[in-house]
C-alpha positions as CSV (number, residue, x, y, z in Angstrom):
1,M,88.1,102.7,101.9
2,S,91.3,104.3,101.4
3,R,92.5,103.9,105.2
4,F,92.2,99.9,104.9
5,P,95.6,99.6,103.4
6,L,97.4,101.6,105.7
7,E,95.4,99.8,108.4
8,V,96.6,96.5,107.0
9,S,100.4,97.9,106.8
10,Q,100.3,99.1,110.4
11,Y,98.7,95.7,111.8
12,L,101.2,93.4,109.3
13,G,104.3,95.9,110.3
14,R,105.2,96.2,106.6
15,E,104.5,98.9,103.9
16,F,102.2,98.1,101.1
17,P,101.9,99.9,97.5
18,K,98.2,101.4,96.7
19,P,96.1,98.8,95.8
20,K,95.2,99.1,92.0
21,D,91.8,97.7,92.4
22,V,88.6,97.4,94.5
23,F,86.0,94.7,93.8
24,D,83.7,92.0,95.2
25,F,83.3,88.5,93.7
26,G,79.8,88.6,93.9
27,E,78.4,91.5,92.1
28,D,75.0,92.1,93.2
29,K,74.5,89.2,95.4
30,P,75.7,90.2,99.0
31,H,75.7,86.5,100.1
32,V,77.7,85.3,97.0
33,S,80.5,88.0,97.8
34,D,80.8,86.7,101.4
35,E,80.8,82.9,100.5
36,L,83.6,83.6,97.8
37,L,85.3,85.9,100.0
38,S,85.4,83.3,102.5
39,L,86.5,80.6,100.4
40,A,89.3,82.7,99.2
41,I,90.6,83.8,102.8
42,Q,90.5,80.1,103.7
43,G,92.7,79.6,100.7
44,K,90.4,77.4,98.9
45,K,89.8,80.1,96.2
46,T,93.0,81.2,94.5
47,A,91.5,82.3,91.3
48,T,88.9,84.4,89.5
49,T,87.6,84.9,86.2
50,S,86.6,88.1,84.9
51,W,84.5,89.1,81.6
52,P,83.9,91.0,79.9
53,V,88.0,91.6,80.2
54,P,88.7,95.1,81.4
55,S,90.0,97.4,78.9
56,P,92.3,99.1,79.8
57,R,93.3,96.8,82.6
58,H,94.5,98.9,85.5
59,W,96.4,96.3,87.4
60,D,99.0,93.6,86.6
61,V,100.9,90.8,88.0
62,G,102.4,91.6,91.7
63,D,99.7,94.4,92.0
64,L,97.6,94.5,95.2
65,S,93.8,94.7,95.3
66,I,91.2,95.2,98.1
67,I,88.2,93.0,98.0
68,L,84.7,94.1,99.4
69,N,82.2,91.7,101.5
70,G,79.0,91.8,100.8
71,A,78.1,94.7,102.8
72,G,80.8,96.7,100.6
73,K,83.3,96.9,103.3
74,P,87.1,96.0,102.7
75,S,87.7,92.7,103.8
76,A,91.0,91.4,102.5
77,L,94.1,92.6,100.6
78,M,95.4,90.2,97.6
79,R,98.2,90.3,95.4
80,T,97.8,89.1,91.9
81,T,100.1,86.4,90.5
82,E,99.1,85.5,87.3
83,L,96.8,87.0,84.7
84,K,95.9,85.5,81.1
85,T,93.6,86.0,78.6
86,C,91.6,83.0,76.5
87,K,88.5,81.8,75.2
88,F,86.1,80.5,77.9
89,R,86.2,77.0,76.0
90,D,90.0,77.1,76.7
91,V,90.0,77.5,80.6
92,D,91.6,74.5,81.8
93,E,90.4,72.3,84.6
94,D,93.3,73.3,87.2
95,F,92.3,76.7,86.8
96,G,88.4,76.2,87.0
97,L,89.0,74.1,90.3
98,A,91.4,76.8,91.7
99,E,88.1,79.2,91.8
100,G,87.0,76.7,94.5
101,E,83.4,76.4,93.5
102,G,83.4,72.8,93.3
103,T,83.7,70.7,90.2
104,F,85.1,72.1,87.1
105,E,81.5,71.5,85.5
106,Q,80.0,73.5,88.4
107,Y,82.5,76.2,87.4
108,R,81.5,76.2,84.0
109,K,77.8,76.2,85.0
110,N,78.4,79.0,87.4
111,H,80.2,81.2,85.0
112,F,77.8,80.7,82.4
113,Y,74.9,81.6,84.8
114,W,76.7,84.8,86.0
115,Y,78.2,86.1,83.0
116,G,74.7,85.2,81.0
117,R,72.8,87.3,83.6
118,Y,75.5,90.3,83.1
119,G,75.3,90.0,79.3
120,E,71.3,90.3,79.4
121,K,71.7,93.6,81.6
122,N,74.2,94.9,79.1
123,G,73.3,93.9,75.7
124,E,76.3,91.4,75.3
125,V,76.6,87.5,74.8
126,F,78.6,85.3,76.7
127,G,79.6,81.9,75.1
128,E,82.4,79.3,74.5
129,D,84.2,81.9,72.3
130,S,84.0,84.8,74.8
131,V,87.6,85.8,75.9
132,V,87.9,85.8,79.7
133,L,90.6,87.3,82.0
134,C,91.8,84.3,84.1
135,E,93.4,85.6,87.4
136,R,95.5,83.8,90.1
137,F,96.0,85.5,93.5
138,E,97.3,85.1,97.0
139,I,95.3,86.6,100.0
140,L,97.9,88.9,102.2
141,Y,95.3,90.0,104.6
142,P,93.6,88.6,106.7
143,S,96.6,86.2,106.9
144,K,94.7,83.2,108.5
145,P,90.9,82.6,108.6
146,G,89.1,84.0,111.3
147,E,91.0,87.4,111.3
148,E,88.6,89.1,109.1
149,H,87.5,91.8,111.7
150,T,91.1,92.5,113.0
151,V,91.1,95.8,111.0
152,D,88.8,98.5,111.6
153,N,87.1,98.9,108.3
154,K,85.4,102.3,108.7
155,E,85.4,104.4,105.8
């Protein structure tokens, strides 16, 4: 994992600071991770929602993160461009659509499903008043769709 940022820097011909976070979009569903990663690489997914809000949060606007594919391998480098917290009921339609998962209603339904599952496993309850972290981002690598495998992802 630690070689990935160096390999991306070498491939793109510029240095990057050390990423502050490593995550996947699909939690325990590899096919979901791959699908959402693909949407992000294509530029169709430019936002993500987190719950519960990490505390303390170890990244901020401008920081880099590594996105893993469904097999747990580093596959993309992203930069956070915006962070805000709000109640789930207050997430606006523009943000929900930026998640790239279909309509705003689909965004809400999908997140109630995922966060409900997470809450059941961890003794928490997700609802309209739950505070979420809304994050917008840009993909720095791969820079174009189809470049997913140009960097050696060996650990």
